[in-house]
All heavy atoms as an XYZ file, in Angstrom:
864
protein
N     -15.758     10.952    -11.646
C     -15.297     10.260    -10.456
C     -13.863     10.651    -10.163
O     -13.116     11.044    -11.048
C     -15.409      8.755    -10.637
O     -16.754      8.406    -10.782
N     -13.468     10.521     -8.915
C     -12.127     10.910     -8.524
C     -11.743     10.318     -7.187
O     -12.436      9.460     -6.644
N     -10.626     10.790     -6.664
C     -10.108     10.322     -5.383
C      -9.869     11.532     -4.482
O      -9.392     12.568     -4.937
C      -8.796      9.542     -5.572
C      -9.064      8.263     -6.352
C      -8.145      9.230     -4.237
C      -7.818      7.472     -6.658
N     -10.190     11.380     -3.207
C      -9.958     12.417     -2.206
C      -8.995     11.873     -1.159
O      -9.150     10.740     -0.702
C     -11.278     12.823     -1.523
C     -11.024     13.724     -0.327
C     -12.211     13.488     -2.495
N      -7.995     12.654     -0.806
C      -7.142     12.346      0.341
C      -7.473     13.372      1.412
O      -7.386     14.572      1.177
C      -5.649     12.405     -0.021
O      -5.399     11.422     -1.028
C      -4.788     12.126      1.190
N      -7.884     12.884      2.569
C      -8.368     13.731      3.650
C      -7.445     13.593      4.850
O      -7.188     12.486      5.318
C      -9.789     13.300      4.032
C     -10.455     14.002      5.197
C     -10.733     15.462      4.867
C     -11.749     13.282      5.563
N      -6.917     14.711      5.339
C      -6.132     14.732      6.576
C      -7.016     15.355      7.650
O      -7.550     16.441      7.471
C      -4.865     15.553      6.393
N      -7.206     14.644      8.750
C      -8.057     15.112      9.836
C      -7.172     15.451     11.028
O      -6.404     14.614     11.499
C      -9.089     14.035     10.244
C      -9.983     14.564     11.369
C      -9.914     13.598      9.052
N      -7.270     16.686     11.485
C      -6.549     17.167     12.671
C      -7.567     17.860     13.558
O      -7.951     18.993     13.304
C      -5.438     18.143     12.277
C      -4.420     17.494     11.374
O      -3.766     16.546     11.757
N      -4.307     17.995     10.159
N      -8.040     17.170     14.587
C      -9.111     17.668     15.441
C      -8.635     17.686     16.885
O      -8.010     16.741     17.358
C     -10.341     16.767     15.297
C     -11.437     17.005     16.283
C     -12.040     18.192     16.584
C     -12.069     16.026     17.107
N     -13.021     18.014     17.538
C     -13.055     16.673     17.881
C     -11.903     14.653     17.269
C     -13.862     16.021     18.784
C     -12.713     13.986     18.175
C     -13.678     14.675     18.920
N      -8.911     18.774     17.591
C      -8.683     18.862     19.031
C     -10.011     19.202     19.682
O     -10.603     20.239     19.384
C      -7.639     19.948     19.364
O      -6.418     19.640     18.690
C      -7.383     20.023     20.855
N     -10.502     18.306     20.560
C     -11.759     18.599     21.250
C     -11.489     19.597     22.365
O     -10.502     19.485     23.086
C     -12.426     17.329     21.775
C     -11.570     16.547     22.730
O     -10.632     15.880     22.305
N     -11.864     16.623     24.018
N     -12.352     20.595     22.484
C     -12.128     21.673     23.453
C     -12.399     21.237     24.882
O     -11.614     21.500     25.777
C     -12.996     22.876     23.097
C     -12.542     23.568     21.839
C     -13.326     24.814     21.597
C     -12.822     25.496     20.341
N     -13.436     26.772     20.110
N     -13.534     20.601     25.115
C     -13.907     20.242     26.471
C     -13.963     18.739     26.678
O     -13.887     17.956     25.736
N     -14.076     18.343     27.932
C     -14.230     16.938     28.283
C     -15.629     16.473     27.876
O     -16.602     17.203     28.013
C     -14.047     16.760     29.805
O     -12.750     17.246     30.152
C     -14.183     15.323     30.224
N     -15.710     15.253     27.354
C     -17.018     14.677     27.034
C     -16.936     13.160     27.132
O     -15.852     12.581     27.151
C     -17.514     15.101     25.648
C     -16.753     14.514     24.489
C     -17.228     13.408     23.821
C     -15.557     15.076     24.071
C     -16.532     12.859     22.754
C     -14.855     14.546     22.998
C     -15.341     13.429     22.332
N     -18.091     12.506     27.234
C     -18.151     11.053     27.291
C     -18.561     10.520     25.936
O     -19.575     10.939     25.374
C     -19.152     10.573     28.359
O     -18.726     11.080     29.626
C     -19.226      9.066     28.416
N     -17.761      9.602     25.410
C     -18.089      8.936     24.159
C     -18.655      7.564     24.503
O     -17.983      6.759     25.146
C     -16.833      8.790     23.293
O     -17.132      8.084     22.120
N     -19.882      7.302     24.122
C     -20.519      6.011     24.370
C     -19.972      4.974     23.394
O     -19.585      5.296     22.277
C     -22.036      6.115     24.210
C     -22.692      7.128     25.130
C     -22.751      6.626     26.538
C     -23.522      7.618     27.390
N     -23.564      7.274     28.769
N     -19.983      3.744     23.802
C     -19.467      2.661     22.983
C     -20.164      2.588     21.630
O     -21.380      2.480     21.563
C     -19.649      1.337     23.732
O     -19.136      0.270     22.979
N     -19.386      2.685     20.555
C     -19.814      2.566     19.162
C     -20.744      3.685     18.705
O     -21.218      3.654     17.582
C     -20.427      1.198     18.867
C     -19.417      0.121     19.026
C     -19.346     -0.783     20.043
C     -18.298     -0.148     18.182
N     -18.250     -1.603     19.879
C     -17.591     -1.238     18.738
C     -17.811      0.423     17.010
C     -16.439     -1.764     18.164
C     -16.657     -0.106     16.439
C     -15.996     -1.189     17.016
N     -21.037      4.697     19.524
C     -21.831      5.834     19.067
C     -20.929      6.819     18.339
O     -19.756      6.961     18.669
C     -22.538      6.525     20.237
C     -23.689      5.715     20.787
C     -24.483      6.473     21.832
O     -24.269      7.693     22.004
O     -25.305      5.836     22.498
N     -21.495      7.502     17.353
C     -20.728      8.457     16.553
C     -20.805      9.857     17.158
O     -21.858     10.280     17.609
C     -21.276      8.521     15.135
C     -21.271      7.190     14.435
S     -19.897      7.055     13.341
C     -20.370      5.597     12.419
N     -19.679     10.564     17.157
C     -19.628     11.987     17.476
C     -19.517     12.709     16.147
O     -18.528     12.547     15.427
C     -18.417     12.313     18.373
O     -18.533     11.572     19.586
C     -18.340     13.794     18.665
N     -20.538     13.465     15.792
C     -20.569     14.135     14.492
C     -19.665     15.358     14.514
O     -19.841     16.255     15.319
C     -21.999     14.530     14.121
C     -22.124     14.933     12.677
O     -21.311     14.558     11.848
N     -23.143     15.698     12.377
N     -18.685     15.384     13.597
C     -17.757     16.513     13.515
C     -18.139     17.497     12.424
O     -17.734     18.645     12.463
C     -16.335     16.009     13.271
C     -15.780     15.074     14.340
C     -14.380     14.615     13.965
C     -15.785     15.744     15.701
N     -18.886     17.048     11.426
C     -19.300     17.963     10.368
C     -19.535     17.257      9.050
O     -19.448     16.036      8.952
N     -19.843     18.056      8.039
C     -20.074     17.554      6.691
C     -18.909     17.904      5.800
O     -18.245     18.917      6.002
C     -21.348     18.173      6.106
C     -22.592     17.708      6.779
C     -23.799     18.279      6.087
N     -25.000     17.807      6.753
C     -26.177     18.333      6.601
N     -26.334     19.363      5.790
N     -27.216     17.850      7.228
N     -18.662     17.069      4.822
C     -17.616     17.326      3.840
C     -18.259     17.846      2.565
O     -19.210     17.254      2.059
C     -16.849     16.040      3.522
C     -16.163     15.359      4.691
C     -15.474     14.089      4.216
C     -15.157     16.285      5.338
N     -17.756     18.939      2.071
C     -18.209     19.510      0.803
C     -17.018     19.517     -0.143
O     -16.018     20.179      0.123
C     -18.733     20.931      0.986
C     -19.988     20.993      1.806
C     -19.936     21.259      3.160
C     -21.229     20.757      1.221
C     -21.094     21.301      3.923
C     -22.391     20.792      1.975
C     -22.306     21.072      3.324
O     -23.446     21.113      4.077
N     -17.123     18.773     -1.213
C     -16.046     18.670     -2.190
C     -16.587     19.238     -3.487
O     -17.508     18.683     -4.077
C     -15.613     17.202     -2.366
C     -15.225     16.621     -1.000
C     -14.465     17.092     -3.353
C     -15.304     15.141     -0.929
N     -16.056     20.362     -3.921
C     -16.622     21.046     -5.087
C     -15.645     21.094     -6.244
O     -14.446     21.243     -6.044
C     -17.032     22.462     -4.721
C     -18.121     22.511     -3.693
C     -18.618     23.919     -3.479
O     -18.234     24.829     -4.185
N     -19.477     24.100     -2.515
N     -16.212     20.985     -7.450
C     -15.470     21.206     -8.684
C     -16.304     22.144     -9.536
O     -17.532     22.104     -9.487
C     -15.271     19.907     -9.464
C     -14.355     18.943     -8.798
C     -13.973     17.796     -9.694
N     -15.022     17.412    -10.617
C     -14.824     16.648    -11.667
N     -13.618     16.224    -11.954
N     -15.810     16.308    -12.454
N     -15.673     22.965    -10.303
C     -16.384     23.901    -11.156
C     -16.016     23.626    -12.612
O     -14.871     23.323    -12.924
C     -16.035     25.339    -10.786
C     -16.424     25.655     -9.366
C     -15.490     25.567     -8.337
C     -17.729     25.996     -9.047
C     -15.848     25.836     -7.031
C     -18.093     26.266     -7.740
C     -17.148     26.186     -6.742
O     -17.505     26.441     -5.453
N     -16.974     23.759    -13.483
C     -16.728     23.600    -14.911
C     -17.685     24.514    -15.663
O     -18.631     25.038    -15.082
C     -16.865     22.146    -15.340
C     -18.235     21.565    -15.065
C     -18.273     20.103    -15.406
N     -19.687     19.716    -15.443
C     -20.125     18.575    -15.840
N     -19.289     17.665    -16.261
N     -21.398     18.306    -15.839
N     -17.480     24.693    -16.939
C     -18.252     25.680    -17.699
C     -19.737     25.355    -17.768
O     -20.548     26.252    -17.889
C     -17.700     25.807    -19.123
O     -17.711     24.524    -19.740
C     -16.288     26.361    -19.098
N     -20.116     24.091    -17.685
C     -21.533     23.741    -17.776
C     -22.266     23.868    -16.447
O     -23.444     23.583    -16.356
C     -21.696     22.315    -18.320
O     -21.106     21.404    -17.417
N     -21.584     24.283    -15.408
C     -22.235     24.475    -14.110
C     -21.460     23.823    -12.986
O     -20.457     23.144    -13.196
N     -21.939     24.050    -11.786
C     -21.277     23.491    -10.610
C     -21.533     22.000    -10.526
O     -22.575     21.512    -10.919
C     -21.793     24.158     -9.335
C     -21.434     25.625     -9.266
O     -20.601     26.078    -10.059
O     -22.001     26.300     -8.402
N     -20.588     21.317     -9.955
C     -20.719     19.882     -9.737
C     -20.141     19.561     -8.378
O     -19.092     20.079     -8.000
C     -19.973     19.124    -10.832
C     -20.256     17.662    -10.870
C     -19.698     17.060    -12.156
O     -19.020     17.714    -12.923
N     -20.000     15.816    -12.374
N     -20.836     18.744     -7.615
C     -20.371     18.359     -6.283
C     -20.174     16.855     -6.261
O     -21.003     16.111     -6.757
C     -21.364     18.788     -5.188
C     -21.515     20.310     -5.198
C     -20.910     18.311     -3.819
C     -22.498     20.841     -4.194
N     -19.078     16.405     -5.687
C     -18.793     14.981     -5.571
C     -19.279     14.471     -4.216
O     -18.981     15.059     -3.187
C     -17.291     14.720     -5.666
C     -16.711     15.142     -6.986
O     -17.425     15.237     -7.969
N     -15.427     15.395     -7.014
N     -20.006     13.354     -4.206
C     -20.433     12.704     -2.973
C     -19.962     11.263     -2.986
O     -19.873     10.642     -4.031
C     -21.956     12.690     -2.839
C     -22.552     14.022     -2.562
C     -23.271     14.685     -3.534
C     -22.387     14.618     -1.331
C     -23.833     15.923     -3.280
C     -22.955     15.850     -1.071
C     -23.671     16.508     -2.048
N     -19.689     10.716     -1.812
C     -19.455      9.288     -1.746
C     -20.812      8.601     -1.800
O     -21.841      9.211     -1.529
C     -18.660      8.884     -0.484
C     -19.430      9.212      0.796
C     -17.309      9.539     -0.462
C     -18.780      8.669      2.035
N     -20.891      7.335     -2.189
C     -22.173      6.656     -2.369
C     -22.995      6.567     -1.087
O     -22.459      6.454      0.013
C     -21.773      5.259     -2.848
C     -20.398      5.419     -3.395
C     -19.763      6.510     -2.589
N     -24.308      6.590     -1.242
C     -25.248      6.427     -0.128
C     -24.976      5.101      0.581
O     -24.779      4.071     -0.060
C     -26.679      6.455     -0.663
C     -27.736      6.508      0.396
C     -27.847      7.866      1.072
O     -27.396      8.867      0.496
O     -28.391      7.903      2.175
N     -24.951      5.126      1.907
C     -24.735      3.917      2.691
C     -23.271      3.523      2.841
O     -22.950      2.562      3.524
N     -22.369      4.286      2.236
C     -20.942      3.995      2.296
C     -20.384      4.409      3.653
O     -20.771      5.431      4.199
C     -20.228      4.762      1.184
C     -18.736      4.632      1.189
C     -18.133      3.588      0.509
C     -17.940      5.547      1.846
C     -16.751      3.471      0.489
C     -16.561      5.437      1.840
C     -15.964      4.391      1.155
N     -19.470      3.613      4.198
C     -18.741      3.983      5.415
C     -17.282      3.629      5.239
O     -16.950      2.534      4.793
C     -19.281      3.241      6.642
C     -20.597      3.749      7.153
C     -20.965      3.188      8.516
O     -20.114      2.513      9.147
O     -22.084      3.427      8.958
N     -16.423      4.570      5.579
C     -14.982      4.344      5.552
C     -14.448      4.612      6.947
O     -14.715      5.672      7.526
C     -14.307      5.293      4.548
C     -12.790      5.275      4.546
C     -12.282      3.964      3.960
C     -12.239      6.450      3.762
N     -13.720      3.662      7.517
C     -13.179      3.787      8.868
C     -11.656      3.865      8.810
O     -11.024      3.131      8.063
C     -13.564      2.576      9.721
C     -15.027      2.431      9.928
N     -15.870      1.937      8.962
C     -15.814      2.741     10.977
C     -17.110      1.933      9.408
N     -17.100      2.419     10.639
N     -11.089      4.754      9.646
C      -9.636      4.869      9.748
C      -9.271      5.087     11.208
O      -9.816      5.981     11.862
C      -9.113      6.034      8.902
C      -7.636      6.267      9.014
C      -6.813      5.080      8.525
O      -7.101      4.511      7.489
N      -5.810      4.697      9.284
N      -8.362      4.281     11.721
C      -7.940      4.413     13.116
C      -7.327      5.800     13.351
O      -6.656      6.342     12.477
C      -6.917      3.339     13.486
C      -7.452      1.914     13.380
S      -8.934      1.599     14.355
C      -8.332      1.788     16.006
N      -7.546      6.337     14.547
C      -7.037      7.659     14.907
C      -5.765      7.529     15.739
O      -5.624      6.608     16.540
C      -8.092      8.431     15.699
N      -4.840      8.456     15.543
C      -3.679      8.609     16.418
C      -4.029      9.731     17.384
O      -4.524     10.778     16.973
C      -2.441      8.966     15.600
N      -3.796      9.518     18.684
C      -4.248     10.484     19.693
C      -3.245     10.591     20.835
O      -2.464      9.675     21.071
C      -5.602     10.036     20.249
C      -6.654      9.992     19.171
C      -7.881      9.202     19.530
O      -7.762      8.023     19.884
O      -8.964      9.771     19.434
N      -3.305     11.707     21.544
C      -2.486     11.854     22.755
C      -3.308     11.403     23.960
O      -3.656     12.167     24.839
C      -1.963     13.288     22.923
C      -3.062     14.312     23.098
O      -4.181     14.134     22.612
N      -2.756     15.392     23.789
N      -3.624     10.111     23.980
C      -4.449      9.535     25.039
C      -3.620      8.566     25.874
O      -2.483      8.242     25.538
C      -5.636      8.796     24.424
O      -5.180      7.729     23.615
N      -4.223      8.102     26.944
C      -3.561      7.113     27.799
C      -3.315      5.834     26.998
O      -4.040      5.521     26.057
C      -4.438      6.815     29.011
N      -2.296      5.073     27.379
C      -1.892      3.890     26.617
C      -3.021      2.881     26.472
O      -3.128      2.196     25.462
C      -0.673      3.227     27.264
C      -0.982      2.623     28.606
C      -0.898      3.232     29.824
C      -1.445      1.304     28.842
N      -1.287      2.379     30.820
C      -1.636      1.170     30.240
C      -1.735      0.212     28.038
C      -2.085     -0.006     30.834
C      -2.186     -0.956     28.641
C      -2.346     -1.056     30.020
N      -3.910      2.780     27.470
C      -4.983      1.787     27.392
C      -6.101      2.198     26.430
O      -6.991      1.396     26.140
C      -5.566      1.492     28.776
C      -6.200      2.706     29.439
O      -5.780      3.843     29.125
O      -7.103      2.517     30.269
N      -6.068      3.424     25.897
C      -7.061      3.883     24.927
C      -6.511      3.886     23.502
O      -7.246      4.094     22.555
C      -7.542      5.297     25.270
C      -8.236      5.390     26.610
C      -9.505      4.567     26.634
C     -10.227      4.740     27.957
N     -11.357      3.833     28.089
N      -5.200      3.665     23.346
C      -4.608      3.675     22.015
C      -5.243      2.594     21.142
O      -5.393      1.446     21.566
C      -3.097      3.453     22.101
C      -2.349      4.583     22.771
C      -2.420      5.877     21.981
O      -2.208      5.885     20.778
N      -2.717      6.958     22.663
N      -5.610      2.967     19.928
C      -6.204      2.015     18.995
C      -7.677      1.730     19.232
O      -8.235      0.802     18.664
N      -8.323      2.532     20.092
C      -9.732      2.295     20.416
C     -10.677      3.308     19.792
O     -11.857      3.338     20.124
C      -9.932      2.302     21.938
C      -9.309      1.126     22.617
N      -9.979     -0.053     22.836
C      -8.047      0.931     23.092
C      -9.175     -0.918     23.430
N      -7.992     -0.335     23.598
N     -10.170      4.175     18.911
C     -11.059      5.144     18.278
C     -10.719      5.282     16.802
O      -9.619      4.928     16.365
C     -10.984      6.506     18.977
O      -9.714      7.067     18.767
N     -11.676      5.783     16.048
C     -11.490      5.919     14.609
C     -12.311      7.084     14.081
O     -13.266      7.532     14.723
C     -11.897      4.633     13.899
C     -13.373      4.291     14.039
S     -13.755      2.595     13.619
C     -13.427      1.788     15.178
N     -11.912      7.572     12.922
C     -12.716      8.531     12.178
C     -13.511      7.748     11.147
O     -13.038      6.741     10.612
C     -11.832      9.569     11.487
C     -11.261     10.572     12.451
C      -9.989     10.415     12.956
C     -12.023     11.665     12.853
C      -9.460     11.333     13.847
C     -11.498     12.590     13.746
C     -10.216     12.414     14.242
N     -14.723      8.206     10.888
C     -15.612      7.519      9.957
C     -16.165      8.545      8.970
O     -16.653      9.603      9.378
C     -16.784      6.839     10.709
C     -17.650      6.043      9.744
C     -16.269      5.958     11.841
N     -16.054      8.255      7.686
C     -16.686      9.060      6.644
C     -17.893      8.267      6.164
O     -17.771      7.078      5.835
C     -15.720      9.341      5.475
C     -16.433     10.033      4.331
C     -14.557     10.186      5.956
N     -19.077      8.885      6.166
C     -20.294      8.194      5.761
C     -21.044      8.984      4.691
O     -20.985     10.213      4.662
C     -21.253      7.993      6.955
O     -21.641      9.272      7.460
C     -20.608      7.175      8.054
N     -21.755      8.262      3.851
C     -22.676      8.860      2.895
C     -24.090      8.604      3.362
O     -24.533      7.449      3.382
N     -24.781      9.650      3.798
C     -26.137      9.519      4.334
C     -27.003     10.662      3.840
O     -26.618     11.824      3.943
C     -26.126      9.557      5.867
C     -25.303      8.486      6.520
C     -25.151      8.740      8.015
O     -25.328      9.848      8.501
N     -24.806      7.703      8.742
N     -28.178     10.340      3.313
C     -29.168     11.341      2.903
C     -28.580     12.397      1.975
O     -28.866     13.585      2.096
C     -29.794     12.014      4.130
C     -30.443     11.022      5.060
O     -31.100     10.079      4.614
N     -30.260     11.196      6.345
N     -27.712     11.976      1.051
C     -27.143     12.897      0.080
C     -26.030     13.777      0.607
O     -25.588     14.693     -0.070
N     -25.567     13.523      1.832
C     -24.459     14.303      2.388
C     -23.311     13.369      2.758
O     -23.510     12.175      2.979
C     -24.871     15.107      3.641
O     -25.277     14.191      4.657
C     -25.986     16.081      3.346
N     -22.141     13.922      2.833
C     -20.956     13.184      3.266
C     -20.565     13.715      4.632
O     -20.290     14.904      4.779
C     -19.805     13.367      2.255
O     -20.254     12.933      0.971
C     -18.594     12.567      2.667
N     -20.574     12.848      5.651
C     -20.338     13.257      7.028
C     -19.002     12.741      7.539
O     -18.567     11.652      7.168
C     -21.446     12.723      7.939
C     -22.796     13.251      7.545
O     -23.016     14.449      7.533
N     -23.710     12.367      7.186
N     -18.380     13.522      8.423
C     -17.177     13.109      9.121
C     -17.539     12.928     10.588
O     -18.078     13.850     11.214
C     -16.060     14.153      8.972
C     -14.782     13.866      9.742
C     -14.121     12.578      9.248
C     -13.827     15.041      9.634
N     -17.245     11.735     11.132
C     -17.596     11.421     12.507
C     -16.431     10.747     13.208
O     -15.509     10.251     12.564
C     -18.834     10.516     12.516
C     -20.033     11.204     11.887
C     -21.147     10.242     11.529
O     -20.906      9.162     11.034
N     -22.368     10.665     11.774
N     -16.483     10.729     14.545
C     -15.484     10.065     15.376
C     -16.202      9.027     16.201
O     -17.323      9.257     16.666
C     -14.804     11.112     16.255
C     -13.688     10.611     17.111
C     -12.423     10.293     16.700
C     -13.709     10.404     18.517
N     -11.664      9.897     17.765
C     -12.434      9.953     18.896
C     -14.686     10.540     19.496
C     -12.108      9.656     20.217
C     -14.365     10.250     20.793
C     -13.087      9.819     21.153
N     -15.578      7.874     16.400
C     -16.238      6.754     17.070
C     -15.236      6.006     17.936
O     -14.068      5.855     17.550
C     -16.806      5.826     16.000
C     -17.588      4.656     16.508
C     -18.100      3.817     15.348
O     -17.357      3.453     14.454
N     -19.383      3.533     15.356
N     -15.689      5.525     19.095
C     -14.836      4.714     19.964
C     -15.429      3.318     20.099
O     -16.633      3.119     19.923
C     -14.684      5.338     21.365
O     -15.969      5.452     21.966
C     -14.034      6.689     21.292
N     -14.573      2.350     20.435
C     -15.025      0.969     20.568
C     -15.533      0.657     21.967
O     -16.019     -0.439     22.216
C     -13.881     -0.002     20.223
O     -12.786      0.245     21.106
C     -13.431      0.185     18.783
N     -15.426      1.588     22.880
C     -15.923      1.414     24.243
C     -16.222      2.768     24.850
O     -15.842      3.798     24.298
N     -16.930      2.794     25.981
C     -17.226      4.078     26.616
C     -15.926      4.706     27.096
O     -15.054      4.032     27.637
C     -18.184      3.899     27.788
C     -18.643      5.226     28.339
C     -19.865      5.102     29.225
O     -20.783      4.343     28.884
O     -19.875      5.775     30.261
N     -15.811      6.028     26.891
C     -14.547      6.708     27.151
C     -14.832      8.134     27.599
O     -15.538      8.870     26.933
C     -13.725      6.705     25.875
C     -12.346      7.283     25.942
C     -11.692      7.763     27.029
C     -11.459      7.439     24.844
N     -10.445      8.213     26.689
C     -10.279      8.021     25.341
C     -11.541      7.157     23.485
C      -9.191      8.318     24.534
C     -10.458      7.453     22.691
C      -9.296      8.012     23.208
N     -14.288      8.528     28.740
C     -14.326      9.915     29.200
C     -13.145     10.613     28.537
O     -11.995     10.418     28.939
C     -14.224      9.984     30.726
C     -14.329     11.370     31.287
C     -15.741     11.936     31.270
O     -16.703     11.164     31.159
O     -15.869     13.170     31.362
N     -13.411     11.402     27.515
C     -12.362     12.019     26.698
C     -11.952     13.344     27.340
O     -12.791     14.215     27.568
C     -12.867     12.253     25.251
C     -11.768     12.854     24.395
C     -13.347     10.938     24.649
N     -10.670     13.462     27.638
C     -10.152     14.668     28.289
C     -10.199     15.862     27.343
O     -10.133     15.706     26.122
C      -8.716     14.424     28.743
N     -10.310     17.058     27.908
C     -10.295     18.275     27.105
C      -8.929     18.497     26.464
O      -7.908     18.049     26.981
N      -8.937     19.174     25.327
C      -7.720     19.506     24.578
C      -6.933     18.287     24.108
O      -5.721     18.351     23.944
C      -6.816     20.435     25.379
C      -7.488     21.757     25.639
O      -8.104     22.335     24.752
N      -7.411     22.225     26.873
N      -7.631     17.164     23.877
C      -6.967     15.990     23.320
C      -6.944     16.122     21.808
O      -7.937     16.514     21.205
C      -7.702     14.708     23.719
C      -7.029     13.450     23.203
S      -7.867     11.952     23.746
C      -7.452     11.987     25.480
N      -5.801     15.824     21.177
C      -5.749     15.883     19.721
C      -5.980     14.497     19.134
O      -5.673     13.482     19.746
C      -4.465     16.504     19.203
C      -3.165     15.902     19.661
C      -2.335     16.415     20.621
C      -2.528     14.716     19.183
N      -1.230     15.614     20.770
C      -1.315     14.561     19.893
C      -2.856     13.764     18.222
C      -0.448     13.492     19.680
C      -1.990     12.693     18.010
C      -0.808     12.578     18.725
N      -6.570     14.486     17.942
C      -6.914     13.263     17.223
C      -6.519     13.491     15.761
O      -6.927     14.491     15.170
C      -8.423     12.991     17.288
C      -9.026     13.190     18.649
N      -9.218     12.159     19.542
C      -9.477     14.305     19.274
C      -9.766     12.630     20.652
N      -9.933     13.938     20.509
N      -5.758     12.584     15.191
C      -5.282     12.749     13.818
C      -5.498     11.474     13.014
O      -5.432     10.377     13.560
C      -3.781     13.070     13.779
C      -3.409     14.321     14.469
N      -3.659     15.567     13.949
C      -2.794     14.528     15.652
C      -3.211     16.484     14.787
N      -2.692     15.884     15.817
N      -5.702     11.633     11.713
C      -5.695     10.501     10.796
C      -5.612     11.025      9.372
O      -5.754     12.220      9.115
C      -6.919      9.605     10.956
S      -8.361     10.096     10.009
N      -5.375     10.124      8.458
C      -5.374     10.424      7.036
C      -6.099      9.289      6.334
O      -5.907      8.123      6.699
C      -3.937     10.538      6.530
O      -3.928     10.722      5.139
N      -6.938      9.620      5.363
C      -7.641      8.580      4.622
C      -7.813      8.993      3.169
O      -7.860     10.176      2.855
C      -8.983      8.239      5.269
C      -9.959      9.381      5.393
S     -11.526      8.927      6.189
C     -11.046      8.771      7.891
N      -7.867      8.010      2.297
C      -8.068      8.234      0.872
C      -9.260      7.408      0.431
O      -9.378      6.232      0.807
C      -6.812      7.822      0.079
O      -5.712      8.606      0.532
C      -7.002      8.041     -1.414
N     -10.161      8.021     -0.332
C     -11.342      7.293     -0.800
C     -11.816      7.856     -2.120
O     -11.519      8.989     -2.477
C     -12.466      7.340      0.239
C     -12.857      8.714      0.700
C     -13.876      9.408      0.060
C     -12.211      9.311      1.754
C     -14.235     10.687      0.490
C     -12.558     10.585      2.186
C     -13.581     11.275      1.560
N     -12.540      7.040     -2.860
C     -13.094      7.452     -4.129
C     -14.397      8.200     -3.966
O     -15.111      8.017     -2.971
N     -14.700      9.075     -4.913
C     -15.966      9.814     -4.919
C     -16.606      9.673     -6.284
O     -15.962      9.313     -7.266
C     -15.747     11.320     -4.590
C     -15.287     11.497     -3.156
C     -14.768     11.946     -5.559
N     -17.893      9.936     -6.345
C     -18.598      9.928     -7.628
C     -19.252     11.270     -7.834
O     -19.548     11.992     -6.874
C     -19.621      8.803     -7.697
C     -20.769      8.943     -6.715
C     -21.755      7.789     -6.842
N     -22.754      7.849     -5.812
C     -23.863      8.573     -5.886
N     -24.107      9.297     -6.948
N     -24.727      8.575     -4.899
N     -19.460     11.649     -9.061
C     -20.022     12.962     -9.389
C     -21.538     12.933     -9.313
O     -22.181     12.001     -9.768
C     -19.604     13.377    -10.802
C     -18.105     13.577    -10.898
O     -17.487     13.961     -9.928
N     -17.549     13.291    -12.032
N     -22.092     13.998     -8.753
C     -23.536     14.182     -8.689
C     -23.818     15.601     -9.178
O     -23.402     16.566     -8.535
C     -24.083     13.992     -7.253
C     -25.574     14.253     -7.224
C     -23.740     12.611     -6.736
N     -24.512     15.758    -10.286
C     -24.852     17.093    -10.786
C     -26.002     17.669     -9.991
O     -26.931     16.967     -9.630
C     -25.259     17.018    -12.264
C     -24.080     16.752    -13.161
O     -23.000     17.284    -12.942
N     -24.263     15.887    -14.137
N     -25.926     18.981     -9.727
C     -27.025     19.654     -9.038
C     -27.531     20.794     -9.900
O     -26.900     21.230    -10.814
C     -26.609     20.200     -7.654
C     -25.424     21.134     -7.779
C     -26.296     19.051     -6.720
C     -25.078     21.862     -6.503
């Protein structure tokens, strides 16, 4: 088991609509460690969700209305973005956050 500190720096290329409380999937997290007995990958627990508010270059009325979410689903660790209300997100908007969370070892 261990701890991961994750810095997220994302800029969306084009304009898109974020529906209220729906997740925008940004990708999967792969955290690898190597040791002499074979490869080992750390996953966060199934059903786990960690939320962290995002800092963004958005209009003042949207500040504090979005977050990054790390989830453990189907044996994978996903990174997603979520808003608390419907939002037409402008192109080239930057979104930043930092989060720290524990992981557990899963041998493969």
